[in-house]
N, C-alpha and C positions, 0 to 999 in steps of 0.2 A: 149249270144252274146252282145257285146257292140257296140252301134251306136253313131256316133259323127258327128256333123255339125260344121264346122269351117269357120266363116266369110261368111256364106251362104246367098245369095240373090236370091229371086224369084220375078219377076215383071210381072204384068198383065197390059198392056197398059203403062201408064206413072206412075202408082203407084206401090210401093213395098209391096207385100203381106208379104214377109219375108225380113227383111232389115239388112243383115250383122250379123246374129246371131251366137253365139257360144253356143252349147249345147252338153252335153254328157249324154247318157242314159246308166246307169250302168247295167251290166249283173245281172239278177235275181231280179231286183228291179222294183217297180211300180211307174211310174211317171205320174202325171196329168198335162196336158197342159190346163191351166185355163185362161179365159179372155172373154171379150165381143165379140159379133159377129163381124167378119171382122178383128180380130186382127192377123190372120195368123196361128192359131193353127192347123186347118185342112190342110192347105198347108204344114205344117211340116210333117204330116203323109204321104201326097202324095209324098213329096220329099224322104222320107225314103224308100218307096216302089217303087220308080222310076217311078211313074205315071206322074210326071212332072220333068223337068230338070232345075237345077239352072243356073242363068246367071253368078254367081260368087261364089267363095268359094269351099269347098271340103266336100264331105260326105264320111265317112270311116266306115268300118265294121271290128270289132276286130283289129283296127289299120291299116287296109289296105284300101287305097283309092278305092272307088267304081268305076268300069268301066262298059261300055256298055256290055262287055262280061260276066259280073257277074250277070246281072239282072235276067235272068230266074232262075238260081240256088238260088239267094237271095230270090225270091218270094216264093219258096218252103220252105224256112226257116222262113217265116213270115206269120202269120195269120192276116187277115184284116177284121174287121167288119165295114162296111160303115153305114152311117146314115140310119135309118129305115130298116136295115138288108139286103135289096137288094135280097130277095129271088125270085127265078124264079116261077111265078104263075102256070106254067103248070107242075111243078114237085111236088111230095109229099115231106113232111118233110124229110123222109128218103132219097129220091133221091137228094134233095138239099144238105144234109149233105155229101153224098157219091159221089158227082159229080167228085171231083178230083181223087177219088179211081178208078172210071171207066175210066177216062182220062189216068191214069197211069197203067191201066190194072191189078189192084190188083185181087187176087183170091177172088171170092165172099164170101167165108167163112171168110177170113181176114177182108173184109169190114164190114160184119155183126157183127163180134166180136167188131170191133172198134166202130161201131154205138151204140152197147149196152153199151160199156164203157162210151161213151160220154153222152148218155142219163142218165146214173146213176150219172155221174159227175155234170151235169147241172140240175138234178132233173126234166127231161122232161118225161112226161108219155109215156111209150112205146106203149100204145094203140092209141096214136095220131100220131105215125110215118107215118101212111098211109094217113093222112089227107093232103089236099092242103093248101097253105098259107091263102087263104080266109076263111078257116074253123078253123083257129087257133086264139087264143086270142093274143093280142099284146105282152104279156109277153112270151107266147109260141113261137111266131114267132122270137122273139129276142134270145131265147135260141137255136133255130134251127140255126140262124146265127152264134152264138158263137160256137156251135158244128161244123159247117162247117169250121170255121176258125181254129179249133183245130184238125181237122181230121188228118193231116200229122204230128202231134206232133211238131209244129214249136217251134223254140227257142225264137221267139218274137211274141207278140200279140199286135196288134194295134186296138183300138176301138174309133170310131168317134161318139161322143154323143150317146152312146148305150142305154141310158135310157130316152132320151128327149121326145119321143113320147108316153110314158106310163103314165097311170093314177097314182096318188100318192101312193095308196096301193101296186099296182103291182111293181111300181118303187122302193119302199122301200125294198120289198122282194127280187127282183132281185139284187139290190145293195148289200144287205147282202150276197147273194149267190156268186156274183162276187168277193167280198172280200175274201170269203173262197176259191174259185177256184184259185185266184191269189196266195194266200199263199200256197196252197197245191201243185201247179205245179211249183212254184219258177222260173217262166219264166221272161224274160224282157218284161214288159207290159207298154204301153203308152196309156193313156186314154185322149181323148179330151172332155172337158166339160166347160160349162159356169156356172155350179152350184157349189157354194162354199162348200156346205155340202157334195156333192159327192167327190170332190177333197180331202177334209179333211178325209173322211171316207175310201177312197180306196187307197190313194197314200202314198208311203214312202217319195216322193219328189214332191213338187208342183212348177210348173213353171208358173208364172203369166206374161201374155203377153199383150202388148198394141201397136197398130199400127205397127205390124210386128217386134217388138223388145221385148226382155226379160226385164221386169222391176225388178223382183226379183225371186230367186229360192232357195229352201231349204225345210226342214220339215214345215208342216203347222204351227206348234207352233212358229217357228222362224218368219214367215211372220206376224203372228198375234201379236207377242210380240215385234218384232224389225223391223217394216216396213222400207224399204229403201227409200220410196217415199210416198207422201200423197195419190197417186193413190192406193197404196196397201191397206191402211186403208179404203179408200172410197169403193173400190171394195169388200173387205171382209165384210164390213158392210152391203152390199146389200143382203148377204145371211143369216145374223144373225146367223152365225155358231159358236158355242163355240169350244173350243179345243177338238181334238179327245180324246179317240178313238171312241166314238159313238155320233156324233152330230145328232140333229134331222133332219128329211127330210125337205129340203128347196129348193128354186129355186134361182139361182144366176142371 
């Protein structure tokens, strides 16, 4: 699935969280939305999944303008991992993952098979599927959130700061696992991060944002070697991230 924003603006009060941006997210590629807090990168995700409505511009899916009639069907084609996972504390890990399966009235055997597939894909221990979120480690909880987002085998996966709350060792392990998952599934993936190393490690394309606008986009190597603006050089330097493929674990 290809997603496109054309001259899209989203305002909160008098300020523009997203200010007339043009972005295309190519089918089957991983894009990192990179930038400081408040630059508009999480708002882009909310626009794509129609949680907020733009004041101007157009959002299109596979070349077709998105309308209010398409939203429910669109959301079943998109997996969305919010910050901190957003697991329901009164449901077990398995129940969190299979929530949409129950809503859509899947056969229990089908849901069980899909649960086991996702546990294998994310390297989640099956003996922890009956635990509640407060009984899971931070890394395990985030793997549950990823499994839940992948349950319906969506064409697009959106992740909003999926690693930000994890300690460095767990963060490095899950980052490496995510890279493998993205490449094995070949879905359209959009990852929001403020971490330069994560963007370089995970993404085919990096979109660096500032104050609701796109400063530069392209492969990480291009941003590092041919910055379009002094801000690009300054922001990349905050992460001390060398060229991919395997930069060290850093915080942007």
